[in-house]
CHARMM internal coordinates of N, CA and C (Angstrom, degrees):
IC EDIT
DIST 1 N 1 CA 1.4351
DIST 1 CA 1 C 1.5490
ANGL 1 N 1 CA 1 C 109.44
DIST 1 C 2 N 1.2829
ANGL 1 CA 1 C 2 N 115.04
DIHE 1 N 1 CA 1 C 2 N 119.87
DIST 2 N 2 CA 1.3896
ANGL 1 C 2 N 2 CA 122.33
DIHE 1 CA 1 C 2 N 2 CA -178.69
DIST 2 CA 2 C 1.5374
ANGL 2 N 2 CA 2 C 112.02
DIHE 1 C 2 N 2 CA 2 C -72.90
DIST 2 C 3 N 1.3678
ANGL 2 CA 2 C 3 N 116.05
DIHE 2 N 2 CA 2 C 3 N 137.06
DIST 3 N 3 CA 1.3979
ANGL 2 C 3 N 3 CA 121.95
DIHE 2 CA 2 C 3 N 3 CA 178.97
DIST 3 CA 3 C 1.5185
ANGL 3 N 3 CA 3 C 116.88
DIHE 2 C 3 N 3 CA 3 C 79.48
DIST 3 C 4 N 1.2853
ANGL 3 CA 3 C 4 N 120.77
DIHE 3 N 3 CA 3 C 4 N 8.28
DIST 4 N 4 CA 1.4334
ANGL 3 C 4 N 4 CA 124.22
DIHE 3 CA 3 C 4 N 4 CA 177.21
DIST 4 CA 4 C 1.4996
ANGL 4 N 4 CA 4 C 111.25
DIHE 3 C 4 N 4 CA 4 C -75.38
DIST 4 C 5 N 1.2619
ANGL 4 CA 4 C 5 N 121.58
DIHE 4 N 4 CA 4 C 5 N 125.23
DIST 5 N 5 CA 1.4336
ANGL 4 C 5 N 5 CA 124.58
DIHE 4 CA 4 C 5 N 5 CA 176.30
DIST 5 CA 5 C 1.5134
ANGL 5 N 5 CA 5 C 105.75
DIHE 4 C 5 N 5 CA 5 C -123.50
DIST 5 C 6 N 1.3722
ANGL 5 CA 5 C 6 N 119.37
DIHE 5 N 5 CA 5 C 6 N 109.36
DIST 6 N 6 CA 1.4619
ANGL 5 C 6 N 6 CA 121.24
DIHE 5 CA 5 C 6 N 6 CA -175.47
DIST 6 CA 6 C 1.4945
ANGL 6 N 6 CA 6 C 108.93
DIHE 5 C 6 N 6 CA 6 C -76.42
DIST 6 C 7 N 1.3181
ANGL 6 CA 6 C 7 N 116.15
DIHE 6 N 6 CA 6 C 7 N 156.73
DIST 7 N 7 CA 1.4895
ANGL 6 C 7 N 7 CA 122.27
DIHE 6 CA 6 C 7 N 7 CA 168.58
DIST 7 CA 7 C 1.4715
ANGL 7 N 7 CA 7 C 109.52
DIHE 6 C 7 N 7 CA 7 C -98.56
DIST 7 C 8 N 1.3439
ANGL 7 CA 7 C 8 N 117.86
DIHE 7 N 7 CA 7 C 8 N 155.40
DIST 8 N 8 CA 1.4239
ANGL 7 C 8 N 8 CA 123.83
DIHE 7 CA 7 C 8 N 8 CA 173.15
DIST 8 CA 8 C 1.5385
ANGL 8 N 8 CA 8 C 107.73
DIHE 7 C 8 N 8 CA 8 C -54.99
DIST 8 C 9 N 1.3319
ANGL 8 CA 8 C 9 N 114.65
DIHE 8 N 8 CA 8 C 9 N 128.62
DIST 9 N 9 CA 1.4619
ANGL 8 C 9 N 9 CA 120.20
DIHE 8 CA 8 C 9 N 9 CA -178.94
DIST 9 CA 9 C 1.5238
ANGL 9 N 9 CA 9 C 113.75
DIHE 8 C 9 N 9 CA 9 C 100.35
DIST 9 C 10 N 1.3399
ANGL 9 CA 9 C 10 N 118.30
DIHE 9 N 9 CA 9 C 10 N -16.46
DIST 10 N 10 CA 1.4465
ANGL 9 C 10 N 10 CA 122.05
DIHE 9 CA 9 C 10 N 10 CA 178.60
DIST 10 CA 10 C 1.5265
ANGL 10 N 10 CA 10 C 111.56
DIHE 9 C 10 N 10 CA 10 C -66.81
DIST 10 C 11 N 1.3161
ANGL 10 CA 10 C 11 N 118.72
DIHE 10 N 10 CA 10 C 11 N 149.35
DIST 11 N 11 CA 1.4473
ANGL 10 C 11 N 11 CA 125.42
DIHE 10 CA 10 C 11 N 11 CA 164.68
DIST 11 CA 11 C 1.4991
ANGL 11 N 11 CA 11 C 107.22
DIHE 10 C 11 N 11 CA 11 C -84.67
DIST 11 C 12 N 1.3276
ANGL 11 CA 11 C 12 N 118.57
DIHE 11 N 11 CA 11 C 12 N 122.30
DIST 12 N 12 CA 1.3992
ANGL 11 C 12 N 12 CA 121.09
DIHE 11 CA 11 C 12 N 12 CA 179.85
DIST 12 CA 12 C 1.5342
ANGL 12 N 12 CA 12 C 109.86
DIHE 11 C 12 N 12 CA 12 C -133.13
DIST 12 C 13 N 1.3823
ANGL 12 CA 12 C 13 N 115.59
DIHE 12 N 12 CA 12 C 13 N 152.27
DIST 13 N 13 CA 1.4526
ANGL 12 C 13 N 13 CA 122.62
DIHE 12 CA 12 C 13 N 13 CA 177.10
DIST 13 CA 13 C 1.4713
ANGL 13 N 13 CA 13 C 109.27
DIHE 12 C 13 N 13 CA 13 C -98.60
DIST 13 C 14 N 1.3168
ANGL 13 CA 13 C 14 N 117.87
DIHE 13 N 13 CA 13 C 14 N 125.06
DIST 14 N 14 CA 1.4483
ANGL 13 C 14 N 14 CA 125.34
DIHE 13 CA 13 C 14 N 14 CA 177.71
DIST 14 CA 14 C 1.5397
ANGL 14 N 14 CA 14 C 107.20
DIHE 13 C 14 N 14 CA 14 C -89.13
DIST 14 C 15 N 1.3125
ANGL 14 CA 14 C 15 N 116.24
DIHE 14 N 14 CA 14 C 15 N 106.32
DIST 15 N 15 CA 1.4471
ANGL 14 C 15 N 15 CA 119.15
DIHE 14 CA 14 C 15 N 15 CA -175.62
DIST 15 CA 15 C 1.5736
ANGL 15 N 15 CA 15 C 114.44
DIHE 14 C 15 N 15 CA 15 C -68.41
DIST 15 C 16 N 1.3532
ANGL 15 CA 15 C 16 N 115.78
DIHE 15 N 15 CA 15 C 16 N -22.11
DIST 16 N 16 CA 1.4273
ANGL 15 C 16 N 16 CA 119.73
DIHE 15 CA 15 C 16 N 16 CA 178.80
DIST 16 CA 16 C 1.5201
ANGL 16 N 16 CA 16 C 113.17
DIHE 15 C 16 N 16 CA 16 C -74.63
DIST 16 C 17 N 1.3434
ANGL 16 CA 16 C 17 N 118.84
DIHE 16 N 16 CA 16 C 17 N -32.59
DIST 17 N 17 CA 1.4426
ANGL 16 C 17 N 17 CA 123.39
DIHE 16 CA 16 C 17 N 17 CA -178.57
DIST 17 CA 17 C 1.5332
ANGL 17 N 17 CA 17 C 113.58
DIHE 16 C 17 N 17 CA 17 C -110.13
DIST 17 C 18 N 1.3348
ANGL 17 CA 17 C 18 N 115.77
DIHE 17 N 17 CA 17 C 18 N -4.76
DIST 18 N 18 CA 1.4661
ANGL 17 C 18 N 18 CA 121.48
DIHE 17 CA 17 C 18 N 18 CA -174.28
DIST 18 CA 18 C 1.4855
ANGL 18 N 18 CA 18 C 114.28
DIHE 17 C 18 N 18 CA 18 C 51.73
DIST 18 C 19 N 1.3378
ANGL 18 CA 18 C 19 N 115.78
DIHE 18 N 18 CA 18 C 19 N 44.68
DIST 19 N 19 CA 1.4443
ANGL 18 C 19 N 19 CA 125.14
DIHE 18 CA 18 C 19 N 19 CA 179.09
DIST 19 CA 19 C 1.5721
ANGL 19 N 19 CA 19 C 110.13
DIHE 18 C 19 N 19 CA 19 C -125.64
DIST 19 C 20 N 1.3391
ANGL 19 CA 19 C 20 N 113.72
DIHE 19 N 19 CA 19 C 20 N 147.38
DIST 20 N 20 CA 1.4473
ANGL 19 C 20 N 20 CA 120.92
DIHE 19 CA 19 C 20 N 20 CA 172.60
DIST 20 CA 20 C 1.4580
ANGL 20 N 20 CA 20 C 109.54
DIHE 19 C 20 N 20 CA 20 C -101.07
DIST 20 C 21 N 1.3676
ANGL 20 CA 20 C 21 N 119.37
DIHE 20 N 20 CA 20 C 21 N 137.11
DIST 21 N 21 CA 1.4369
ANGL 20 C 21 N 21 CA 121.19
DIHE 20 CA 20 C 21 N 21 CA -178.89
DIST 21 CA 21 C 1.5351
ANGL 21 N 21 CA 21 C 109.88
DIHE 20 C 21 N 21 CA 21 C -152.14
DIST 21 C 22 N 1.2977
ANGL 21 CA 21 C 22 N 113.19
DIHE 21 N 21 CA 21 C 22 N 163.09
DIST 22 N 22 CA 1.5070
ANGL 21 C 22 N 22 CA 118.39
DIHE 21 CA 21 C 22 N 22 CA 176.84
DIST 22 CA 22 C 1.5050
ANGL 22 N 22 CA 22 C 107.38
DIHE 21 C 22 N 22 CA 22 C -89.81
DIST 22 C 23 N 1.2780
ANGL 22 CA 22 C 23 N 116.96
DIHE 22 N 22 CA 22 C 23 N 129.31
DIST 23 N 23 CA 1.4445
ANGL 22 C 23 N 23 CA 122.29
DIHE 22 CA 22 C 23 N 23 CA 178.83
DIST 23 CA 23 C 1.4928
ANGL 23 N 23 CA 23 C 110.68
DIHE 22 C 23 N 23 CA 23 C -69.42
DIST 23 C 24 N 1.3746
ANGL 23 CA 23 C 24 N 118.24
DIHE 23 N 23 CA 23 C 24 N 122.47
DIST 24 N 24 CA 1.4460
ANGL 23 C 24 N 24 CA 122.31
DIHE 23 CA 23 C 24 N 24 CA -173.44
DIST 24 CA 24 C 1.5425
ANGL 24 N 24 CA 24 C 111.09
DIHE 23 C 24 N 24 CA 24 C -113.31
DIST 24 C 25 N 1.3481
ANGL 24 CA 24 C 25 N 116.61
DIHE 24 N 24 CA 24 C 25 N -23.76
DIST 25 N 25 CA 1.4308
ANGL 24 C 25 N 25 CA 119.66
DIHE 24 CA 24 C 25 N 25 CA -176.56
DIST 25 CA 25 C 1.5311
ANGL 25 N 25 CA 25 C 110.16
DIHE 24 C 25 N 25 CA 25 C -169.41
DIST 25 C 26 N 1.3198
ANGL 25 CA 25 C 26 N 113.36
DIHE 25 N 25 CA 25 C 26 N 164.13
DIST 26 N 26 CA 1.4863
ANGL 25 C 26 N 26 CA 120.22
DIHE 25 CA 25 C 26 N 26 CA 169.59
DIST 26 CA 26 C 1.5427
ANGL 26 N 26 CA 26 C 107.25
DIHE 25 C 26 N 26 CA 26 C -130.50
DIST 26 C 27 N 1.3063
ANGL 26 CA 26 C 27 N 113.29
DIHE 26 N 26 CA 26 C 27 N 122.04
DIST 27 N 27 CA 1.4613
ANGL 26 C 27 N 27 CA 118.68
DIHE 26 CA 26 C 27 N 27 CA 179.70
DIST 27 CA 27 C 1.4990
ANGL 27 N 27 CA 27 C 107.06
DIHE 26 C 27 N 27 CA 27 C -125.26
DIST 27 C 28 N 1.3044
ANGL 27 CA 27 C 28 N 117.19
DIHE 27 N 27 CA 27 C 28 N 122.80
DIST 28 N 28 CA 1.4660
ANGL 27 C 28 N 28 CA 123.20
DIHE 27 CA 27 C 28 N 28 CA 178.73
DIST 28 CA 28 C 1.5136
ANGL 28 N 28 CA 28 C 108.57
DIHE 27 C 28 N 28 CA 28 C 59.70
DIST 28 C 29 N 1.3017
ANGL 28 CA 28 C 29 N 114.34
DIHE 28 N 28 CA 28 C 29 N -124.69
DIST 29 N 29 CA 1.4812
ANGL 28 C 29 N 29 CA 120.80
DIHE 28 CA 28 C 29 N 29 CA -177.80
DIST 29 CA 29 C 1.5417
ANGL 29 N 29 CA 29 C 116.04
DIHE 28 C 29 N 29 CA 29 C -96.13
DIST 29 C 30 N 1.2595
ANGL 29 CA 29 C 30 N 117.37
DIHE 29 N 29 CA 29 C 30 N 12.10
DIST 30 N 30 CA 1.4405
ANGL 29 C 30 N 30 CA 119.78
DIHE 29 CA 29 C 30 N 30 CA -177.09
DIST 30 CA 30 C 1.5353
ANGL 30 N 30 CA 30 C 112.81
DIHE 29 C 30 N 30 CA 30 C -134.19
DIST 30 C 31 N 1.3155
ANGL 30 CA 30 C 31 N 118.42
DIHE 30 N 30 CA 30 C 31 N 160.65
DIST 31 N 31 CA 1.4693
ANGL 30 C 31 N 31 CA 127.59
DIHE 30 CA 30 C 31 N 31 CA 176.04
DIST 31 CA 31 C 1.5276
ANGL 31 N 31 CA 31 C 108.19
DIHE 30 C 31 N 31 CA 31 C -99.39
DIST 31 C 32 N 1.3360
ANGL 31 CA 31 C 32 N 116.31
DIHE 31 N 31 CA 31 C 32 N 147.29
DIST 32 N 32 CA 1.4184
ANGL 31 C 32 N 32 CA 121.40
DIHE 31 CA 31 C 32 N 32 CA 169.01
DIST 32 CA 32 C 1.5396
ANGL 32 N 32 CA 32 C 108.25
DIHE 31 C 32 N 32 CA 32 C -105.76
DIST 32 C 33 N 1.3401
ANGL 32 CA 32 C 33 N 117.35
DIHE 32 N 32 CA 32 C 33 N 127.76
DIST 33 N 33 CA 1.4103
ANGL 32 C 33 N 33 CA 123.02
DIHE 32 CA 32 C 33 N 33 CA 179.63
DIST 33 CA 33 C 1.5648
ANGL 33 N 33 CA 33 C 108.66
DIHE 32 C 33 N 33 CA 33 C -120.17
DIST 33 C 34 N 1.3319
ANGL 33 CA 33 C 34 N 114.33
DIHE 33 N 33 CA 33 C 34 N 154.74
DIST 34 N 34 CA 1.5064
ANGL 33 C 34 N 34 CA 119.73
DIHE 33 CA 33 C 34 N 34 CA 175.97
DIST 34 CA 34 C 1.4517
ANGL 34 N 34 CA 34 C 105.94
DIHE 33 C 34 N 34 CA 34 C -131.20
DIST 34 C 35 N 1.3811
ANGL 34 CA 34 C 35 N 117.22
DIHE 34 N 34 CA 34 C 35 N 140.01
DIST 35 N 35 CA 1.4416
ANGL 34 C 35 N 35 CA 118.55
DIHE 34 CA 34 C 35 N 35 CA 174.92
DIST 35 CA 35 C 1.5185
ANGL 35 N 35 CA 35 C 113.43
DIHE 34 C 35 N 35 CA 35 C -54.85
DIST 35 C 36 N 1.2878
ANGL 35 CA 35 C 36 N 119.24
DIHE 35 N 35 CA 35 C 36 N 141.46
DIST 36 N 36 CA 1.4750
ANGL 35 C 36 N 36 CA 122.44
DIHE 35 CA 35 C 36 N 36 CA -177.14
DIST 36 CA 36 C 1.4930
ANGL 36 N 36 CA 36 C 111.89
DIHE 35 C 36 N 36 CA 36 C -59.49
DIST 36 C 37 N 1.3137
ANGL 36 CA 36 C 37 N 118.32
DIHE 36 N 36 CA 36 C 37 N -32.86
DIST 37 N 37 CA 1.4768
ANGL 36 C 37 N 37 CA 123.06
DIHE 36 CA 36 C 37 N 37 CA -177.81
DIST 37 CA 37 C 1.4741
ANGL 37 N 37 CA 37 C 112.24
DIHE 36 C 37 N 37 CA 37 C -85.87
DIST 37 C 38 N 1.3416
ANGL 37 CA 37 C 38 N 117.84
DIHE 37 N 37 CA 37 C 38 N 6.71
DIST 38 N 38 CA 1.4492
ANGL 37 C 38 N 38 CA 122.96
DIHE 37 CA 37 C 38 N 38 CA -178.29
DIST 38 CA 38 C 1.5158
ANGL 38 N 38 CA 38 C 110.11
DIHE 37 C 38 N 38 CA 38 C 98.34
DIST 38 C 39 N 1.2926
ANGL 38 CA 38 C 39 N 114.92
DIHE 38 N 38 CA 38 C 39 N 166.76
DIST 39 N 39 CA 1.4787
ANGL 38 C 39 N 39 CA 118.94
DIHE 38 CA 38 C 39 N 39 CA 179.08
DIST 39 CA 39 C 1.5123
ANGL 39 N 39 CA 39 C 110.62
DIHE 38 C 39 N 39 CA 39 C 126.54
DIST 39 C 40 N 1.3067
ANGL 39 CA 39 C 40 N 114.84
DIHE 39 N 39 CA 39 C 40 N -172.25
DIST 40 N 40 CA 1.4233
ANGL 39 C 40 N 40 CA 121.95
DIHE 39 CA 39 C 40 N 40 CA -172.96
DIST 40 CA 40 C 1.5348
ANGL 40 N 40 CA 40 C 112.53
DIHE 39 C 40 N 40 CA 40 C -79.18
DIST 40 C 41 N 1.2832
ANGL 40 CA 40 C 41 N 114.65
DIHE 40 N 40 CA 40 C 41 N 137.86
DIST 41 N 41 CA 1.4757
ANGL 40 C 41 N 41 CA 122.63
DIHE 40 CA 40 C 41 N 41 CA 179.43
DIST 41 CA 41 C 1.5485
ANGL 41 N 41 CA 41 C 109.31
DIHE 40 C 41 N 41 CA 41 C -67.56
DIST 41 C 42 N 1.2910
ANGL 41 CA 41 C 42 N 117.50
DIHE 41 N 41 CA 41 C 42 N 154.75
DIST 42 N 42 CA 1.4568
ANGL 41 C 42 N 42 CA 121.28
DIHE 41 CA 41 C 42 N 42 CA 172.27
DIST 42 CA 42 C 1.5232
ANGL 42 N 42 CA 42 C 108.89
DIHE 41 C 42 N 42 CA 42 C -135.34
DIST 42 C 43 N 1.3368
ANGL 42 CA 42 C 43 N 113.43
DIHE 42 N 42 CA 42 C 43 N 156.67
DIST 43 N 43 CA 1.4744
ANGL 42 C 43 N 43 CA 118.62
DIHE 42 CA 42 C 43 N 43 CA 178.24
DIST 43 CA 43 C 1.4839
ANGL 43 N 43 CA 43 C 109.44
DIHE 42 C 43 N 43 CA 43 C -92.73
DIST 43 C 44 N 1.3343
ANGL 43 CA 43 C 44 N 116.95
DIHE 43 N 43 CA 43 C 44 N 128.11
DIST 44 N 44 CA 1.4596
ANGL 43 C 44 N 44 CA 120.67
DIHE 43 CA 43 C 44 N 44 CA 178.02
DIST 44 CA 44 C 1.5080
ANGL 44 N 44 CA 44 C 107.33
DIHE 43 C 44 N 44 CA 44 C -101.37
DIST 44 C 45 N 1.2801
ANGL 44 CA 44 C 45 N 117.45
DIHE 44 N 44 CA 44 C 45 N 114.56
DIST 45 N 45 CA 1.4762
ANGL 44 C 45 N 45 CA 122.83
DIHE 44 CA 44 C 45 N 45 CA 179.66
DIST 45 CA 45 C 1.5167
ANGL 45 N 45 CA 45 C 110.02
DIHE 44 C 45 N 45 CA 45 C -98.41
DIST 45 C 46 N 1.3362
ANGL 45 CA 45 C 46 N 116.55
DIHE 45 N 45 CA 45 C 46 N -24.15
DIST 46 N 46 CA 1.4643
ANGL 45 C 46 N 46 CA 118.93
DIHE 45 CA 45 C 46 N 46 CA -177.07
DIST 46 CA 46 C 1.5223
ANGL 46 N 46 CA 46 C 112.82
DIHE 45 C 46 N 46 CA 46 C -87.93
DIST 46 C 47 N 1.2642
ANGL 46 CA 46 C 47 N 114.23
DIHE 46 N 46 CA 46 C 47 N -170.80
DIST 47 N 47 CA 1.5066
ANGL 46 C 47 N 47 CA 119.36
DIHE 46 CA 46 C 47 N 47 CA 176.34
DIST 47 CA 47 C 1.4758
ANGL 47 N 47 CA 47 C 112.96
DIHE 46 C 47 N 47 CA 47 C -65.28
DIST 47 C 48 N 1.3330
ANGL 47 CA 47 C 48 N 115.54
DIHE 47 N 47 CA 47 C 48 N 145.05
DIST 48 N 48 CA 1.4642
ANGL 47 C 48 N 48 CA 124.35
DIHE 47 CA 47 C 48 N 48 CA 174.09
DIST 48 CA 48 C 1.5127
ANGL 48 N 48 CA 48 C 106.84
DIHE 47 C 48 N 48 CA 48 C -115.71
DIST 48 C 49 N 1.3523
ANGL 48 CA 48 C 49 N 114.50
DIHE 48 N 48 CA 48 C 49 N 154.40
DIST 49 N 49 CA 1.4197
ANGL 48 C 49 N 49 CA 120.52
DIHE 48 CA 48 C 49 N 49 CA 169.91
DIST 49 CA 49 C 1.5489
ANGL 49 N 49 CA 49 C 109.38
DIHE 48 C 49 N 49 CA 49 C -140.49
DIST 49 C 50 N 1.2961
ANGL 49 CA 49 C 50 N 117.51
DIHE 49 N 49 CA 49 C 50 N 161.86
DIST 50 N 50 CA 1.5254
ANGL 49 C 50 N 50 CA 118.63
DIHE 49 CA 49 C 50 N 50 CA 178.02
DIST 50 CA 50 C 1.5368
ANGL 50 N 50 CA 50 C 108.51
DIHE 49 C 50 N 50 CA 50 C -61.29
DIST 50 C 51 N 1.2913
ANGL 50 CA 50 C 51 N 114.08
DIHE 50 N 50 CA 50 C 51 N 141.30
DIST 51 N 51 CA 1.5155
ANGL 50 C 51 N 51 CA 118.67
DIHE 50 CA 50 C 51 N 51 CA 172.83
DIST 51 CA 51 C 1.5237
ANGL 51 N 51 CA 51 C 109.48
DIHE 50 C 51 N 51 CA 51 C -66.02
DIST 51 C 52 N 1.3462
ANGL 51 CA 51 C 52 N 115.00
DIHE 51 N 51 CA 51 C 52 N 138.64
DIST 52 N 52 CA 1.4353
ANGL 51 C 52 N 52 CA 121.22
DIHE 51 CA 51 C 52 N 52 CA 178.49
DIST 52 CA 52 C 1.5799
ANGL 52 N 52 CA 52 C 107.58
DIHE 51 C 52 N 52 CA 52 C -71.18
DIST 52 C 53 N 1.3399
ANGL 52 CA 52 C 53 N 116.49
DIHE 52 N 52 CA 52 C 53 N 171.58
DIST 53 N 53 CA 1.3862
ANGL 52 C 53 N 53 CA 120.64
DIHE 52 CA 52 C 53 N 53 CA 179.81
DIST 53 CA 53 C 1.5538
ANGL 53 N 53 CA 53 C 110.81
DIHE 52 C 53 N 53 CA 53 C -66.59
DIST 53 C 54 N 1.3165
ANGL 53 CA 53 C 54 N 117.85
DIHE 53 N 53 CA 53 C 54 N -35.19
DIST 54 N 54 CA 1.5057
ANGL 53 C 54 N 54 CA 120.70
DIHE 53 CA 53 C 54 N 54 CA 176.53
DIST 54 CA 54 C 1.5005
ANGL 54 N 54 CA 54 C 110.43
DIHE 53 C 54 N 54 CA 54 C -66.62
DIST 54 C 55 N 1.3346
ANGL 54 CA 54 C 55 N 118.37
DIHE 54 N 54 CA 54 C 55 N -41.21
DIST 55 N 55 CA 1.4252
ANGL 54 C 55 N 55 CA 122.24
DIHE 54 CA 54 C 55 N 55 CA 179.23
DIST 55 CA 55 C 1.5363
ANGL 55 N 55 CA 55 C 112.43
DIHE 54 C 55 N 55 CA 55 C -68.11
DIST 55 C 56 N 1.3177
ANGL 55 CA 55 C 56 N 117.07
DIHE 55 N 55 CA 55 C 56 N -34.78
DIST 56 N 56 CA 1.4649
ANGL 55 C 56 N 56 CA 122.57
DIHE 55 CA 55 C 56 N 56 CA 173.19
DIST 56 CA 56 C 1.5087
ANGL 56 N 56 CA 56 C 112.18
DIHE 55 C 56 N 56 CA 56 C -63.10
DIST 56 C 57 N 1.3821
ANGL 56 CA 56 C 57 N 114.79
DIHE 56 N 56 CA 56 C 57 N -44.82
DIST 57 N 57 CA 1.4351
ANGL 56 C 57 N 57 CA 119.06
DIHE 56 CA 56 C 57 N 57 CA 178.80
DIST 57 CA 57 C 1.5107
ANGL 57 N 57 CA 57 C 111.89
DIHE 56 C 57 N 57 CA 57 C -63.61
DIST 57 C 58 N 1.3192
ANGL 57 CA 57 C 58 N 117.06
DIHE 57 N 57 CA 57 C 58 N -40.06
DIST 58 N 58 CA 1.4576
ANGL 57 C 58 N 58 CA 122.45
DIHE 57 CA 57 C 58 N 58 CA 178.97
DIST 58 CA 58 C 1.5454
ANGL 58 N 58 CA 58 C 108.25
DIHE 57 C 58 N 58 CA 58 C -59.84
DIST 58 C 59 N 1.3166
ANGL 58 CA 58 C 59 N 117.86
DIHE 58 N 58 CA 58 C 59 N -43.37
DIST 59 N 59 CA 1.4616
ANGL 58 C 59 N 59 CA 120.69
DIHE 58 CA 58 C 59 N 59 CA 178.86
DIST 59 CA 59 C 1.5073
ANGL 59 N 59 CA 59 C 112.19
DIHE 58 C 59 N 59 CA 59 C -65.50
DIST 59 C 60 N 1.3674
ANGL 59 CA 59 C 60 N 116.70
DIHE 59 N 59 CA 59 C 60 N -40.40
DIST 60 N 60 CA 1.4393
ANGL 59 C 60 N 60 CA 118.23
DIHE 59 CA 59 C 60 N 60 CA 176.13
DIST 60 CA 60 C 1.5293
ANGL 60 N 60 CA 60 C 113.63
DIHE 59 C 60 N 60 CA 60 C -59.93
DIST 60 C 61 N 1.2923
ANGL 60 CA 60 C 61 N 116.23
DIHE 60 N 60 CA 60 C 61 N -40.49
DIST 61 N 61 CA 1.4431
ANGL 60 C 61 N 61 CA 123.82
DIHE 60 CA 60 C 61 N 61 CA 178.48
DIST 61 CA 61 C 1.5529
ANGL 61 N 61 CA 61 C 110.59
DIHE 60 C 61 N 61 CA 61 C -63.28
DIST 61 C 62 N 1.3385
ANGL 61 CA 61 C 62 N 114.91
DIHE 61 N 61 CA 61 C 62 N -44.38
DIST 62 N 62 CA 1.4761
ANGL 61 C 62 N 62 CA 120.37
DIHE 61 CA 61 C 62 N 62 CA 177.60
DIST 62 CA 62 C 1.5432
ANGL 62 N 62 CA 62 C 109.77
DIHE 61 C 62 N 62 CA 62 C -61.36
DIST 62 C 63 N 1.3182
ANGL 62 CA 62 C 63 N 117.11
DIHE 62 N 62 CA 62 C 63 N -41.70
DIST 63 N 63 CA 1.4428
ANGL 62 C 63 N 63 CA 122.06
DIHE 62 CA 62 C 63 N 63 CA 178.74
DIST 63 CA 63 C 1.5261
ANGL 63 N 63 CA 63 C 111.96
DIHE 62 C 63 N 63 CA 63 C -63.66
DIST 63 C 64 N 1.3418
ANGL 63 CA 63 C 64 N 115.14
DIHE 63 N 63 CA 63 C 64 N -44.66
DIST 64 N 64 CA 1.4499
ANGL 63 C 64 N 64 CA 118.99
DIHE 63 CA 63 C 64 N 64 CA 179.00
DIST 64 CA 64 C 1.5033
ANGL 64 N 64 CA 64 C 112.15
DIHE 63 C 64 N 64 CA 64 C -61.92
DIST 64 C 65 N 1.3424
ANGL 64 CA 64 C 65 N 116.18
DIHE 64 N 64 CA 64 C 65 N -43.97
DIST 65 N 65 CA 1.4646
ANGL 64 C 65 N 65 CA 122.02
DIHE 64 CA 64 C 65 N 65 CA -179.65
DIST 65 CA 65 C 1.5467
ANGL 65 N 65 CA 65 C 110.58
DIHE 64 C 65 N 65 CA 65 C -63.46
DIST 65 C 66 N 1.3377
ANGL 65 CA 65 C 66 N 118.49
DIHE 65 N 65 CA 65 C 66 N -42.84
DIST 66 N 66 CA 1.4459
ANGL 65 C 66 N 66 CA 119.35
DIHE 65 CA 65 C 66 N 66 CA 178.71
DIST 66 CA 66 C 1.5125
ANGL 66 N 66 CA 66 C 109.44
DIHE 65 C 66 N 66 CA 66 C -66.60
DIST 66 C 67 N 1.2884
ANGL 66 CA 66 C 67 N 121.28
DIHE 66 N 66 CA 66 C 67 N -39.96
DIST 67 N 67 CA 1.4306
ANGL 66 C 67 N 67 CA 124.61
DIHE 66 CA 66 C 67 N 67 CA 176.61
DIST 67 CA 67 C 1.5179
ANGL 67 N 67 CA 67 C 111.89
DIHE 66 C 67 N 67 CA 67 C -60.47
DIST 67 C 68 N 1.3742
ANGL 67 CA 67 C 68 N 117.22
DIHE 67 N 67 CA 67 C 68 N -44.03
DIST 68 N 68 CA 1.4803
ANGL 67 C 68 N 68 CA 118.65
DIHE 67 CA 67 C 68 N 68 CA 179.31
DIST 68 CA 68 C 1.5035
ANGL 68 N 68 CA 68 C 113.07
DIHE 67 C 68 N 68 CA 68 C -67.58
DIST 68 C 69 N 1.2975
ANGL 68 CA 68 C 69 N 116.74
DIHE 68 N 68 CA 68 C 69 N -22.35
DIST 69 N 69 CA 1.4979
ANGL 68 C 69 N 69 CA 120.59
DIHE 68 CA 68 C 69 N 69 CA 176.78
DIST 69 CA 69 C 1.5669
ANGL 69 N 69 CA 69 C 109.95
DIHE 68 C 69 N 69 CA 69 C -81.66
DIST 69 C 70 N 1.2901
ANGL 69 CA 69 C 70 N 115.92
DIHE 69 N 69 CA 69 C 70 N -6.19
DIST 70 N 70 CA 1.5087
ANGL 69 C 70 N 70 CA 119.96
DIHE 69 CA 69 C 70 N 70 CA -177.39
DIST 70 CA 70 C 1.4729
ANGL 70 N 70 CA 70 C 114.55
DIHE 69 C 70 N 70 CA 70 C 79.95
DIST 70 C 71 N 1.3531
ANGL 70 CA 70 C 71 N 119.05
DIHE 70 N 70 CA 70 C 71 N 16.40
DIST 71 N 71 CA 1.4143
ANGL 70 C 71 N 71 CA 121.79
DIHE 70 CA 70 C 71 N 71 CA 179.57
DIST 71 CA 71 C 1.5348
ANGL 71 N 71 CA 71 C 110.41
DIHE 70 C 71 N 71 CA 71 C -75.12
DIST 71 C 72 N 1.2978
ANGL 71 CA 71 C 72 N 117.72
DIHE 71 N 71 CA 71 C 72 N 141.89
DIST 72 N 72 CA 1.4461
ANGL 71 C 72 N 72 CA 122.43
DIHE 71 CA 71 C 72 N 72 CA 175.01
DIST 72 CA 72 C 1.4995
ANGL 72 N 72 CA 72 C 108.95
DIHE 71 C 72 N 72 CA 72 C -88.12
DIST 72 C 73 N 1.3813
ANGL 72 CA 72 C 73 N 114.80
DIHE 72 N 72 CA 72 C 73 N 133.27
DIST 73 N 73 CA 1.4109
ANGL 72 C 73 N 73 CA 118.88
DIHE 72 CA 72 C 73 N 73 CA -177.50
DIST 73 CA 73 C 1.4816
ANGL 73 N 73 CA 73 C 111.76
DIHE 72 C 73 N 73 CA 73 C -112.04
END
COOR INIT
IC SEED 1 N 1 CA 1 C
IC BUILD
């Protein structure tokens, strides 16, 4: 999606890696995203778009599953 500028905390889809992550920072010319269920951040250099409703639901389920397993996020 052209012209999309995510805010910190948004769920965004990284078109270069085909992953959805929560926007945690912007450094220089790239965004840093973290998987919604926790995990290592990655640098998104390519275009981002807002996560779809289905992608958001999938992230919510991943977060609920991680929480039920007692994982710290």
